[in-house]
C-alpha positions, 0 to 999 in steps of 0.5 A: 772112176775119177774125172780128168780134164785138160785144156790148152789154148788162148782162153783162161785155162783155170776156169775151163778146167774147173768148170769141167771138174764140176761137171765130172764130180759125179765120177769121184769127189774124195779130192781134187787138184789142178796144174796150171802153166804160169809164166815159165813154170807150173803150179800145182794146187790140190786138196782133200774134199770137193772141187769147191774146196779146190776152187776156193784155194785157187782164188787169185792163182793162175787167172791168165794160165793157158794150159791146165790139167785137173782131176777129181778123185775116187780113191782106190790106192791110198786114203782121200787126202791132199798127199794122194790127190792128183796131179802127181809130179816127177822131175820133168812130167806132171800128170792126172790118171783115171784107172788102176795099175795092177803091177804098180808095186813092181814098178815102184820097186824098179823105179826106187832102184833107179833113184825115184822117191815116192810121196803118195800111196797111189799107183799113179805116182809109179806112172809119172816116174815111169814116163819121166824115166823113159823121157830122159832116155830119148826126149821124145814125148810120144816114145816115152809114153808108148814105152811106159804104157807097154809096161803098165798092166791095168787100165788108165786114161792119162793127161800128161804135161812135159815141163819142157813142152809148155804148149802141149798136153799129151794123152793116152788111154787103155780100157778107160774113157777119154774124149777130146775136142777142138774149139774156137779157143783151143783143144780140150780133153776130158773123161766124159761128155758133160765137161766138153759140152760148153765148148764143142759137140764134135768129139774124138774118142781115141782107141786103146794105146793111141797117143794124142798131142793137144796144142792150141791149134790142133790135135795130133793122133799117133797110132800104135805103130807111131804113124799119124792117124786120121781124126774121126769126130762124132757129133754129140746129140746132147746139148749143154742145157741137157746136162744142167739142173733146169731149176731142180734142186738136184740132178736126181729129181731132174732125171726122175722127171725126165723118165717119161720122155726118156722111155718113150724115146727109147721105144721110138728109137728102135721101132718102125711101123709100130714093130721093134726093128733091129735091122737098123743096127744090123740084126736081121729077123733071121739072126734074132730067130736063130738064138737059142739062149740069151746071156745078160752080163751087167753090174748094179742097176743094169743087172737088175734091169737084166733080171726084169728082162729075163722074165719077159724074154723067157715068157714071150720068146720061150728061150732060157736067159742067164743073168750074171754079174759081170764081175762073176762072169769074167771068172766063171761064165755060165754054160749056155745053150746053143747059139747064144746072144750075149747082152752087156748092159751099161749106162756109161758103156765104160763099166770095167767088169762088164767090158772085160766080161764082154771081151771074154764072151767074144773070145768064146765066139758069142754074138753080142748086143750092147745096151748102152747109153753113151755113143762110141763108148768102150762097150759100144765099140766092143759089141757086135751090135748096139742098142742105144737107150737114148736116155740122155746125160745122167749126172746123178750117181744113182741111176734113174732114167738109165735104169728105166730105159735099160728095162725098156730096151730089154722089153723091146728085145724080148718082143723082137725075139718073140716076133722073130720066132713066131711066138707073137703076131705082128698085132700083139707085138705092136700093141706091146710096143705102143704100151711102152711108147705111150702107156708106160710114160703116162704111168710114170708121169702120174706117179711123179705128179703124186710126189707129195704123197710119197714125201709123206711116206718118206717122213714115216720111214726116215728114222728106220735103221733097217727096211725090207722090200718084198715081192714075187715074180716081176715084183721081186725083180723090181724090189732089187732095184728099189732097195738099192735106190734107198740104201745108196742115197739115204744110207738106210740099210735096205734089202730085197727078198722074194716074199716066199723066202721070208719064212726061211730066215729073214722073218726073224729080223721083222720086229715091232715097227720095222718098215716093210714095203710090199709089192703086190702089183701082179694079179697072178701073185695076189693071194700069195702076197697077202699071206706073206704080208699077214706074216709080216704084220703078225710080227709087228712090221709096219707095212707099206703096200704098193699095188695096182688098182686091181687089188681088192680091199688093199687097206685091210692089209697094210698100215699105208697103201699107195695105189699105182696105175695099173699096167699089164703085170710084167710091165708093173716094175716101171711103176713100182721102181719109179715110186721107189726112186722118188721115195729114196729121193725124199728120204735122202732129202729129209735126212740131208744126204748128199743126194747126187754124190752118195758117199763112197760111190761114183757114177762110172765104175771104170775100175775092177 
């Protein structure tokens, strides 16, 4: 979950690593730290709080350093504090770590018997002492890292300094992201692409347990057997400007504004001649037609995208779809029917639970299609086939365009399955693909253009302690993501309910003035939804109604009404969720919340 950065070269290492930490702060912001090679020694500076606090402490320190490693932390073991902040040090080793070590307690006990003392509560301190102990035996950095890594149970990405090797940074990963690059001024490593974009668009992604040595001139890769391996670089399609705010006050609102083009780009990337074409990623029409069921594994917003996709796949393709939280799948996978396509969904492609669930699915012999944004990520590499969403970099912790492009990808998969099985004609499939490519982006843009109306609604709910979203069918699926957006960025307690379930318990929580956002966007459910809304208003609830243009007399049913551009019912979640993203942003802005970095959260959940 944390962010790590390293640089060795001819330029000022402090500025390079600091800028990388700012770029990765979405991965964690409880504390930050840096180690600089200054003269004949190393100096470590760290503090609780944001990277800006570390930046302040570094004024006048290490301006000429040419080697540095840095870390921005999302706490797992030990409270956010200077004591627990990285880098951590041993006698001859200094390192930063992203991940979780499951067997750190037994390692600490063994190391304590060997005379090592511990200053922090972290699992990371066990790693640095372990590498130090192994290095003392051989004075061979590669062998020390390899030996230590063989004793680690869990996940890690490490950037390592050996005090007697002043011109090198060593690195290794397992089940956590790590990328490297060589630029004009030296060699770089980081947890994610935005930290490296100012220096290079050619990046190297090592495989698990491959060991890297970075110097000013080059990167050397050692394979698991200890031999040197060839370097395979990939070109990142993003540029540095794509990862900046472009004049917006927050990344979240910038990324909402990017959704129309992102959704259109997703559709363009997988269509040929107006039809969804999966042959480019290796999936033939015959293979698509052979699937008897689909099993979606995901977490958070990606899970909600899977629920929307389930409805369309079952409706169009006529096969059962199982949507399971990845954290549950890996311990209790569902029983599926016949030839199953497993679909892991992840924006980062590094989500730990989803990765572990995918590996289990592969062991069980299933075909897999990853729906991923990040090229070359762990889940992309593990998946048999990959559908890239092409959302571009998403920096704000709360996903927006990541979610809508995942939904678009699920819709395209549904259309492809239905067409392959002969349940949609070519003309019908083209019409639906064109709707995703053009009409959906236009609908999203029209909602964004009404931001002032949504801000006015935000003013009316800003003081709420509790808020509920209700809907039926695909509206209920949209409610799940809508509620998550509001709670994670504004901290208002928000829940989503299938509207028909209110009377089975939750209606007891509706009292005078409690806001209820009701989605009545699918004509199929209008009559039933009106009945549920009346139940809420009879208890004093303050109803905000989201509806399409086809709902008659909407003002009769709610205190406030927001009419969405009408799409075919199953496509309405695009419109209602974008409304809810903007509403969440405006409420959080009014309340003065840390919009891009909500408390206790991080962007890439690379720990279990």
